[in-house]
PAGUNU-858671 format. One record per atom (N, C-alpha, C, O, CB): x, y, z. Coordinates in steps of 0.02 Angstrom, whole numbers, padded with zeros to 5 digits, always signed. Glycine has a CB too. Example, Ala and Ser with C-alpha at 12.3 -4.5 7.8 and 13.67 -1.06 7.14 Angstrom:
+00660-00284+00390+00615-00225+00390+00660-00165+00390+00712-00166+00423+00565-00224+00452+00642-00112+00354+00684-00053+00357+00645+00002+00394+00670+00057+00402+00704-00030+00286
REM end
This chain:
+02786+02235-02275+02820+02293-02303+02818+02289-02379+02832+02236-02407+02892+02298-02276+02803+02343-02412+02798+02341-02484+02861+02369-02515+02888+02419-02493+02737+02381-02508+02884+02335-02567+02945+02357-02600+02938+02347-02674+02908+02298-02697+03007+02319-02573+02965+02393-02713+02967+02386-02785+03036+02360-02803+03084+02398-02801+02951+02453-02821+03041+02296-02820+03104+02267-02839+03107+02259-02914+03058+02270-02949+03114+02199-02804+03166+02240-02939+03175+02237-03011+03232+02190-03026+03273+02177-02983+03189+02307-03041+03236+02164-03087+03288+02117-03105+03356+02151-03108+03361+02212-03114+03273+02084-03171+03409+02110-03103+03477+02136-03108+03485+02175-03173+03462+02155-03226+03528+02080-03105+03519+02234-03167+03531+02274-03225+03475+02322-03242+03481+02361-03289+03544+02231-03284+03421+02320-03204+03365+02364-03220+03328+02381-03156+03309+02336-03118+03317+02332-03271+03317+02445-03145+03276+02467-03089+03209+02489-03117+03206+02535-03159+03311+02525-03049+03156+02457-03095+03090+02471-03122+03055+02525-03082+03051+02521-03021+03047+02407-03122+03030+02576-03117+02993+02629-03085+02924+02632-03116+02918+02644-03176+03030+02698-03091+02871+02621-03077+02803+02622-03104+02788+02689-03138+02813+02741-03117+02752+02609-03049+02747+02686-03191+02731+02747-03228+02698+02799-03183+02707+02859-03195+02685+02731-03285+02661+02777-03133+02626+02825-03092+02673+02866-03049+02653+02918-03022+02576+02789-03047+02738+02844-03043+02786+02882-03005+02826+02931-03049+02865+02970-03023+02833+02836-02969+02816+02928-03114+02854+02970-03159+02823+03040-03160+02763+03048-03167+02856+02940-03231+02867+03090-03153+02842+03159-03153+02899+03205-03171+02958+03188-03162+02813+03178-03084+02882+03264-03197+02934+03312-03214+02962+03343-03151+02931+03341-03098+02905+03367-03260+03022+03372-03156+03053+03403-03098+03010+03461-03073+03003+03471-03013+03123+03429-03116+02981+03500-03120+02938+03555-03100+02877+03529-03063+02856+03557-03013+02917+03596-03160+02847+03475-03090+02788+03447-03058+02803+03423-02988+02763+03431-02942+02760+03391-03099+02862+03392-02980+02881+03368-02914+02889+03425-02865+02867+03420-02807+02946+03328-02918+02920+03479-02888+02930+03535-02842+02864+03567-02823+02853+03583-02765+02976+03587-02874+02820+03575-02872+02755+03605-02857+02714+03560-02810+02683+03585-02762+02715+03617-02921+02715+03495-02823+02678+03449-02780+02707+03448-02710+02671+03449-02661+02679+03378-02809+02774+03447-02706+02808+03446-02641+02791+03508-02602+02772+03504-02543+02883+03440-02650+02798+03566-02633+02786+03629-02597+02713+03637-02579+02697+03659-02524+02809+03688-02639+02668+03618-02625+02597+03627-02612+02573+03584-02554+02539+03609-02509+02557+03610-02673+02592+03520-02554+02571+03476-02500+02603+03497-02434+02569+03500-02383+02591+03404-02516+02667+03512-02436+02702+03531-02375+02673+03596-02347+02663+03602-02286+02777+03539-02388+02660+03645-02390+02633+03709-02367+02565+03699-02335+02550+03729-02283+02628+03758-02426+02524+03657-02366+02457+03644-02338+02462+03613-02269+02428+03635-02223+02417+03599-02385+02504+03562-02262+02511+03528-02198+02542+03573-02145+02522+03572-02087+02551+03465-02207+02592+03612-02166+02624+03657-02118+02576+03710-02094+02582+03734-02037+02686+03688-02149+02529+03730-02136+02478+03778-02115+02429+03746-02067+02404+03779-02021+02441+03807-02176+02415+03682-02077+02365+03648-02035+02393+03629-01967+02357+03628-01917+02340+03587-02070+02458+03613-01964+02487+03586-01902+02477+03632-01841+02457+03607-01789+02560+03574-01913+02489+03698-01847+02482+03739-01787+02410+03740-01760+02400+03751-01700+02503+03809-01802+02361+03730-01804+02291+03732-01782+02266+03666-01754+02210+03662-01728+02247+03752-01840+02307+03614-01759+02286+03548-01737+02289+03542-01661+02333+03569-01628+02329+03495-01769+02241+03505-01635+02242+03486-01565+02294+03430-01557+02312+03397-01606+02171+03464-01540+02317+03418-01495+02370+03367-01485+02354+03300-01516+02397+03270-01549+02382+03358-01412+02293+03274-01507+02275+03209-01535+02275+03212-01612+02296+03164-01645+02207+03186-01509+02250+03268-01640+02249+03274-01712+02320+03279-01740+02335+03251-01793+02208+03336-01733+02363+03315-01704+02432+03321-01725+02466+03253-01725+02502+03236-01773+02470+03369-01680+02456+03214-01673+02486+03148-01669+02462+03104-01727+02501+03065-01754+02471+03116-01603+02398+03110-01744+02372+03070-01800+02406+03089-01865+02420+03045-01906+02296+03081-01807+02420+03153-01876+02455+03175-01936+02527+03150-01939+02555+03139-01992+02453+03251-01942+02556+03141-01880+02626+03121-01877+02636+03045-01877+02692+03022-01884+02658+03150-01815+02582+03007-01868+02589+02935-01864+02620+02903-01926+02661+02858-01918+02521+02904-01852+02604+02925-01988+02638+02895-02045+02714+02903-02042+02751+02857-02061+02612+02925-02109+02737+02961-02019+02810+02971-02013+02840+02927-01959+02897+02904-01966+02826+03044-01999+02803+02915-01906+02827+02869-01854+02832+02798-01882+02880+02762-01868+02779+02870-01793+02783+02778-01923+02785+02712-01954+02843+02708-02003+02877+02657-02007+02719+02698-01991+02855+02763-02040+02912+02765-02086+02977+02753-02048+03020+02716-02070+02914+02832-02124+02984+02786-01990+03044+02778-01950+03054+02706-01927+03111+02681-01926+03042+02825-01889+03000+02673-01909+03004+02603-01888+03031+02559-01943+03077+02519-01932+02936+02579-01865+03002+02566-02003+03023+02525-02059+03094+02544-02082+03134+02500-02098+02974+02532-02118+03108+02608-02084+03175+02631-02104+03228+02604-02057+03281+02583-02079+03177+02708-02106+03215+02605-01992+03263+02578-01944+03275+02503-01957+03332+02480-01954+03238+02589-01872+03222+02466-01970+03229+02395-01984+03272+02383-02046+03314+02338-02046+03161+02362-01993+03260+02422-02097+03299+02414-02159+03372+02432-02147+03417+02399-02173+03270+02457-02215+03384+02485-02108+03453+02506-02094+03490+02453-02054+03548+02438-02068+03454+02572-02056+03456+02424-02005+03487+02371-01964+03502+02310-02007+03555+02279-02000+03440+02351-01905+03457+02293-02052+03468+02236-02097+03530+02247-02140+03571+02202-02148+03406+02224-02141+03535+02307-02169+03591+02322-02214+03657+02331-02176+03711+02318-02202+03576+02384-02255+03653+02354-02113+03713+02367-02074+03746+02302-02050+03806+02302-02035+03697+02411-02014+03708+02249-02046+03736+02186-02024+03758+02188-01951+03720+02207-01907+03795+02166-02067+03821+02170-01939+03847+02167-01870+03865+02235-01843+03874+02242-01782+03907+02122-01868+03870+02285-01884+03889+02351-01861+03831+02384-01825+03773+02377-01845+03913+02395-01920+03846+02420-01772+03795+02449-01729+03795+02525-01729+03780+02557-01679+03803+02423-01658+03812+02554-01785+03810+02627-01791+03782+02646-01859+03801+02618-01911+03881+02657-01781+03737+02694-01858+03708+02721-01920+03721+02796-01922+03712+02831-01873+03631+02706-01924+03741+02820-01980+03755+02891-01989+03698+02925-02026+03669+02896-02072+03822+02901-02028+03681+02986-02006+03627+03024-02037+03653+03083-02076+03701+03116-02055+03577+03047-01984+03622+03096-02133+03631+03158-02170+03565+03196-02163+03513+03170-02182+03651+03146-02246+03567+03256-02135+03507+03295-02125+03513+03363-02159+03569+03386-02172+03493+03304-02050+03457+03396-02172+03462+03466-02195+03490+03509-02138+03479+03494-02080+03392+03493-02218+03525+03563-02155+03551+03607-02103+03497+03655-02079+03439+03650-02100+03612+03647-02129+03515+03701-02035+03466+03744-02002+03431+03792-02050+03378+03819-02034+03500+03784-01949+03459+03802-02110+03426+03846-02159+03361+03815-02184+03318+03850-02211+03473+03860-02218+03353+03750-02176+03291+03715-02195+03240+03719-02138+03182+03700-02147+03307+03642-02213+03261+03743-02081+03218+03748-02023+03242+03703-01967+03291+03668-01975+03146+03730-02043+03207+03704-01910+03226+03660-01853+03222+03587-01874+03185+03570-01921+03180+03674-01792+03259+03544-01840+03257+03472-01857+03186+03444-01852+03147+03464-01809+03303+03433-01810+03170+03399-01896+03105+03366-01896+03100+03316-01839+03151+03290-01816+03092+03331-01963+03039+03304-01816+03029+03254-01764+03049+03185-01788+03060+03140-01748+02956+03254-01742+03054+03176-01854+03071+03110-01880+03142+03089-01858+03157+03030-01854+03066+03109-01957+03185+03139-01845+03252+03123-01821+03248+03088-01754+03282+03037-01743+03296+03187-01815+03208+03114-01709+03200+03082-01643+03163+03015-01649+03180+02967-01614+03162+03129-01595+03113+03012-01692+03079+02948-01703+03129+02895-01726+03129+02839-01701+03022+02956-01756+03172+02915-01773+03220+02867-01801+03271+02846-01749+03289+02787-01745+03254+02898-01862+03296+02894-01711+03344+02877-01658+03313+02827-01609+03345+02779-01588+03367+02940-01620+03250+02840-01590+03217+02795-01544+03207+02725-01573+03216+02675-01538+03150+02823-01524+03189+02722-01637+03178+02657-01670+03243+02618-01675+03244+02558-01665+03147+02667-01739+03298+02653-01691+03363+02619-01697+03389+02597-01628+03422+02545-01622+03414+02665-01731+03375+02637-01577+03398+02619-01510+03368+02553-01488+03400+02515-01452+03379+02674-01460+03306+02539-01510+03275+02475-01492+03313+02416-01521+03308+02360-01496+03203+02474-01517+03352+02428-01574+03392+02376-01605+03464+02377-01579+03507+02341-01605+03391+02383-01681+03478+02420-01530+03546+02425-01503+03593+02462-01549+03654+02452-01546+03573+02357-01491+03566+02507-01591+03606+02543-01639+03611+02617-01619+03560+02648-01602+03577+02537-01710+03671+02645-01620+03681+02715-01605+03679+02756-01669+03690+02730-01724+03748+02726-01567+03667+02821-01662+03660+02866-01720+03709+02923-01713+03717+02953-01660+03587+02893-01725+03743+02938-01769+03786+02997-01773+03764+03039-01832+03737+03013-01881+03861+02977-01779+03775+03105-01827+03759+03150-01883+03822+03157-01925+03872+03186-01903+03735+03220-01858+03820+03131-01985+03877+03134-02030+03883+03201-02064+03938+03226-02077+03873+03079-02082+03825+03232-02079+03826+03296-02115+03758+03330-02108+03706+03300-02118+03842+03285-02189+03760+03394-02090+03702+03437-02094+03711+03479-02157+03751+03527-02158+03693+03483-02029+03676+03461-02210+03690+03487-02276+03645+03546-02294+03586+03548-02276+03681+03433-02328+03673+03594-02329+03636+03651-02355+03602+03627-02419+03635+03612-02469+03682+03714-02368+03535+03624-02419+03499+03592-02474+03459+03643-02516+03420+03622-02560+03452+03540-02448+03469+03708-02504+03432+03758-02543+03370+03782-02507+03355+03761-02451+03413+03730-02611+03334+03826-02541+03274+03856-02512+03216+03845-02559+03217+03869-02615+03284+03932-02498+03164+03808-02537+03107+03793-02582+03066+03854-02601+03025+03851-02646+03063+03743-02549+03076+03910-02566+03039+03971-02581+03068+04010-02640+03036+04055-02666+03036+04016-02520+03128+03991-02661+03161+04028-02715+03182+03979-02770+03184+03919-02760+03222+04066-02688+03198+04007-02828+03222+03966-02883+03293+03943-02866+03326+03971-02823+03220+04005-02950+03314+03893-02901+03381+03866-02888+03377+03793-02870+03323+03765-02859+03415+03906-02833+03434+03763-02867+03439+03692-02854+03418+03675-02784+03439+03707-02736+03509+03667-02868+03376+03624-02778+03355+03599-02713+03378+03527-02707+03364+03486-02750+03277+03605-02704+03414+03511-02654+03434+03442-02644+03503+03436-02614+03536+03485-02598+03432+03406-02709+03524+03374-02606+03588+03357-02575+03644+03362-02627+03647+03323-02674+03585+03286-02544+03688+03410-02617+03743+03421-02664+03793+03363-02661+03803+03333-02608+03779+03488-02649+03823+03349-02718+03869+03292-02721+03927+03299-02673+03948+03249-02643+03895+03283-02792+03954+03360-02665+04012+03368-02620+03993+03351-02548+04032+03322-02511+04040+03440-02625+03932+03371-02528+03909+03355-02461+03897+03281-02452+03911+03252-02399+03845+03394-02445+03871+03249-02504+03858+03178-02501+03923+03138-02494+03928+03094-02451+03821+03155-02564+03972+03154-02534+04035+03117-02531+04074+03132-02467+04109+03089-02440+04078+03132-02592+04067+03193-02442+04097+03210-02377+04066+03167-02322+04101+03142-02278+04088+03285-02362+04000+03160-02324+03965+03119-02274+03986+03046-02279+03996+03013-02228+03890+03125-02282+03992+03020-02341+04014+02951-02349+04084+02940-02320+04097+02889-02288+04013+02931-02423+04128+02988-02332+04196+02982-02307+04197+02980-02231+04234+02942-02201+04240+03039-02333+04156+03023-02200+04154+03026-02127+04121+02963-02098+04131+02947-02039+04116+03088-02104+04081+02929-02138+04041+02873-02113+04070+02805-02132+04035+02755-02132+03971+02877-02140+04134+02803-02149+04165+02741-02173+04157+02684-02123+04153+02626-02143+04238+02752-02188+04156+02699-02058+04152+02646-02008+04080+02629-01990+04068+02581-01952+04189+02667-01946+04031+02666-02016+03961+02654-01998+03935+02594-02037+03961+02575-02089+03918+02717-02013+03881+02565-02010+03851+02508-02044+03806+02529-02101+03795+02491-02148+03812+02467-01996+03779+02590-02097+03734+02616-02149+03730+02691-02143+03744+02720-02090+03664+02583-02144+03711+02723-02197+03701+02795-02199+03629+02808-02220+03606+02781-02270+03752+02830-02248+03594+02850-02182+03525+02869-02199+03525+02943-02217+03547+02985-02179+03477+02855-02139+03499+02958-02276+03493+03028-02297+03421+03051-02287+03375+03027-02320+03514+03037-02370+03412+03099-02241+03348+03134-02234+03349+03198-02274+03303+03238-02270+03334+03149-02160+03402+03207-02314+03410+03265-02357+03398+03247-02430+03420+03283-02475+03479+03296-02348+03363+03193-02441+03348+03172-02509+03407+03136-02542+03455+03117-02509+03330+03232-02551+03401+03126-02607+03452+03089-02644+03507+03137-02667+03494+03196-02677+03421+03054-02706+03568+03112-02674+03622+03156-02697+03612+03177-02770+03590+03138-02812+03690+03120-02690+03628+03240-02783+03622+03268-02851+03690+03259-02885+03732+03304-02882+03600+03343-02850+03700+03203-02917+03764+03187-02947+03768+03210-03019+03719+03206-03056+03777+03113-02943+03826+03233-03038+03841+03250-03107+03867+03187-03142+03887+03139-03110+03893+03308-03111+03866+03187-03210+03893+03130-03246+03964+03114-03224+04007+03158-03220+03891+03142-03322+03976+03052-03209+04042+03030-03187+04051+03031-03111+04099+03001-03086+04094+03073-03217+04006+03064-03075+04013+03068-03003+04006+03000-02969+04037+02987-02917+03963+03116-02975+03964+02956-02998+03951+02892-02966+04015+02852-02956+04021+02813-02908+03901+02852-03007+04062+02860-03001+04125+02823-02996+04167+02844-02937+04213+02809-02917+04165+02831-03060+04150+02902-02907+04188+02926-02850+04172+02887-02786+04210+02886-02739+04175+03000-02838+04115+02854-02786+04095+02816-02727+04136+02752-02722+04140+02714-02770+04019+02800-02730+04165+02741-02664+04202+02680-02653+04156+02620-02659+04100+02623-02634+04237+02681-02583+04177+02566-02690+04134+02508-02698+04114+02476-02631+04065+02439-02628+04168+02456-02741+04153+02490-02578+04136+02461-02513+04109+02514-02465+04114+02506-02404+04198+02428-02483+04080+02568-02492+04051+02618-02447+03991+02590-02411+03960+02542-02436+04032+02681-02487+03972+02617-02353+03914+02591-02316+03851+02596-02358+03845+02642-02399+03905+02629-02250+03804+02551-02350+03741+02556-02386+03707+02622-02371+03707+02646-02314+03694+02497-02367+03677+02652-02423+03644+02717-02416+03569+02708-02425+03546+02680-02475+03673+02767-02467+03531+02732-02377+03458+02731-02380+03434+02803-02385+03456+02846-02346+03427+02695-02317+03389+02817-02432+03366+02885-02445+03292+02890-02429+03252+02849-02450+03379+02905-02518+03274+02942-02391+03203+02959-02380+03187+03016-02428+03213+03071-02422+03189+02979-02305+03143+03002-02476+03127+03050-02529+03052+03063-02530+03018+03053-02580+03150+03025-02598+03026+03086-02473+02955+03098-02465+02941+03173-02458+02985+03211-02439+02927+03060-02404+02880+03193-02475+02863+03264-02474+02863+03293-02403+02879+03351-02393+02795+03275-02505+02844+03251-02354+02844+03273-02284+02885+03224-02242+02886+03164-02255+02772+03278-02257+02918+03253-02192+02953+03212-02143+02929+03235-02074+02955+03284-02047+03032+03218-02149+02880+03201-02048+02852+03222-01985+02819+03290-01990+02772+03299-02028+02905+03223-01931+02844+03338-01951+02816+03405-01951+02853+03454-01995+02843+03514-01990+02815+03432-01881+02896+03428-02039+02936+03472-02083+02931+03448-02155+02915+03390-02169+03009+03474-02060+02946+03494-02201+02948+03477-02272+03007+03430-02285+03062+03440-02261+02953+03540-02315+02994+03379-02325+03047+03333-02345+03077+03354-02411+03062+03408-02437+03021+03262-02349+03120+03311-02439+03151+03325-02504+03134+03268-02551+03169+03217-02555+03229+03332-02497+03080+03278-02585+03056+03228-02632+03102+03227-02694+03129+03279-02712+02983+03242-02653+03110+03169-02724+03155+03161-02781+03119+03129-02840+03070+03093-02831+03217+03120-02762+03144+03142-02899+03118+03110-02959+03134+03035-02955+03192+03017-02948+03149+03143-03024+03083+02992-02959+03097+02920-02955+03146+02896-03008+03181+02847-02997+03032+02882-02962+03148+02928-03066+03196+02908-03117+03268+02923-03094+03314+02885-03109+03182+02943-03183+03277+02979-03059+03342+02994-03030+03361+02941-02979+03418+02918-02977+03341+03064-02997+03312+02921-02938+03325+02869-02888+03343+02803-02923+03387+02767-02900+03264+02860-02843+03308+02788-02978+03322+02726-03014+03394+02725-03040+03427+02673-03038+03273+02718-03072+03417+02782-03065+03486+02784-03089+03536+02774-03033+03587+02741-03042+03499+02852-03124+03522+02804-02975+03567+02795-02918+03567+02723-02892+03619+02697-02872+03547+02843-02861+03509+02691-02894+03505+02621-02875+03543+02577-02924+03580+02532-02905+03432+02598-02871+03534+02592-02988+03568+02553-03040+03644+02558-03034+03680+02510-03045+03546+02576-03109+03668+02619-03016+03739+02630-03009+03766+02607-02942+03826+02612-02929+03755+02704-03019+03722+02582-02899+03739+02557-02832+03767+02613-02787+03805+02600-02740+03791+02501-02837+03747+02675-02802+03765+02731-02758+03722+02728-02696+03746+02740-02640+03757+02799-02794+03658+02712-02704+03613+02701-02648+03585+02630-02652+03585+02600-02706+03555+02754-02647+03562+02605-02596+03536+02537-02595+03460+02535-02587+03429+02483-02599+03569+02498-02539+03431+02590-02566+03359+02589-02551+03334+02661-02548+03369+02706-02526+03345+02551-02485+03272+02670-02571+03240+02736-02566+03167+02727-02547+03133+02683-02573+03245+02775-02633+03144+02768-02501+03074+02769-02481+03040+02829-02512+03063+02886-02505+03066+02770-02404+02985+02817-02548+02949+02870-02582+02876+02870-02561+02852+02822-02531+02955+02862-02658+02841+02924-02577+02770+02929-02560+02728+02883-02604+02745+02870-02662+02746+03002-02568+02673+02859-02576+02624+02821-02614+02629+02747-02604+02682+02717-02613+02632+02836-02687+02573+02716-02585+02570+02643-02580+02577+02613-02650+02554+02642-02699+02505+02620-02547+02608+02555-02653+02617+02520-02717+02569+02461-02721+02580+02411-02687+02691+02497-02726+02516+02466-02761+02466+02412-02762+02490+02348-02793+02459+02295-02784+02405+02435-02798+02546+02350-02831+02570+02289-02864+02626+02256-02825+02651+02204-02846+02593+02305-02934+02646+02286-02768+02700+02256-02730+02675+02195-02692+02615+02185-02685+02730+02307-02681+02723+02155-02669+02705+02096-02631+02674+02116-02565+02687+02171-02541+02766+02051-02620+02633+02073-02534+02602+02090-02470+02654+02105-02417+02708+02076-02419+02556+02033-02447+02638+02149-02370+02687+02165-02318+02707+02104-02278+02666+02059-02267+02659+02219-02272+02770+02104-02256+02795+02047-02218+02771+02045-02147+02771+01992-02115+02870+02047-02219+02748+02102-02121+02723+02105-02053+02655+02139-02055+02641+02180-02098+02772+02144-02006+02612+02121-02007+02544+02145-02008+02526+02190-01950+02467+02205-01939+02497+02086-02010+02576+02214-01912+02560+02258-01856+02541+02327-01883+02548+02340-01943+02620+02263-01807+02517+02370-01838+02490+02435-01858+02542+02478-01893+02526+02511-01943+02463+02472-01798+02604+02479-01868+02655+02522-01898+02670+02501-01970+02675+02544-02014+02719+02519-01857+02678+02436-01982+02693+02413-02050+02633+02422-02096+02642+02436-02155+02715+02340-02048+02573+02413-02070+02514+02424-02111+02508+02497-02131+02491+02513-02188+02450+02402-02074+02522+02542-02084+02518+02614-02099+02572+02634-02148+02560+02675-02193+02525+02655-02034+02632+02605-02140+02685+02618-02189+02663+02597-02259+02671+02635-02307+02750+02582-02169+02635+02538-02264+02615+02511-02329+02560+02552-02361+02554+02554-02423+02591+02439-02322+02520+02587-02322+02466+02629-02348+02492+02695-02375+02458+02728-02415+02415+02641-02295+02552+02715-02353+02576+02783-02368+02640+02786-02409+02654+02836-02442+02586+02820-02306+02679+02732-02408+02745+02735-02439+02761+02672-02479+02729+02620-02472+02798+02745-02385+02811+02679-02522+02838+02623-02559+02914+02623-02554+02944+02676-02542+02816+02625-02634+02944+02565-02562+03017+02559-02561+03041+02542-02631+03017+02494-02662+03041+02506-02510+03089+02580-02655+03124+02564-02717+03191+02535-02699+03227+02563-02658+03132+02628-02763+03209+02479-02729+03274+02448-02715+03293+02400-02770+03250+02377-02808+03274+02413-02647+03356+02384-02773+03381+02330-02815+03377+02266-02775+03384+02267-02714+03453+02344-02840+03366+02209-02808+03369+02146-02772+03441+02131-02750+03488+02158-02779+03342+02088-02815+03448+02089-02700+03516+02071-02676+03554+02034-02731+03611+02015-02721+03512+02027-02613
REM end
């Protein structure tokens, strides 16, 4: 598994991940629109091939959530609400992967994250994020499939120091649906403030350490995604 780690007090983000907010939105929408147009025309085997990276992501994400949750056997999810479209297949992939570890899943919040077809803020609003954290106090970890929280200055202090670890999926696609990609610098600030503990982003990291496992799922994950995190 590949991870971008950094020394205490500093979260390192490779230059190749730096991009403007406008560039991120255009890239996110362009890639997602292209894939969403292609999916209906795909044959079953072709469709499954397109979805395999997201299945691999779910496998690795479940392992990371179980590791961070420790002895607790419940993980809470934050998902986009129905205005973003039907739930992505990644939700079922993730539930299945966590079930293999004996972990149950609850939905902490179905958040209204905006509409990518129109101007305006896109992402997980701070009020929804903190509401989800409050509801998930007993969970071992919280996974956001709605991207990273959009915090205002001073908001980070609202998070309880003993809140469950938060894992963020910030990729352009999540299975058969558009994801909520985030500016890596925004993710770095959230990691530095210990609001989140881990973020998965698009793109293999060629300078990361070799993956810890060599099976097909972990190899596919390493080819498509990187993990941003602070060291323990």
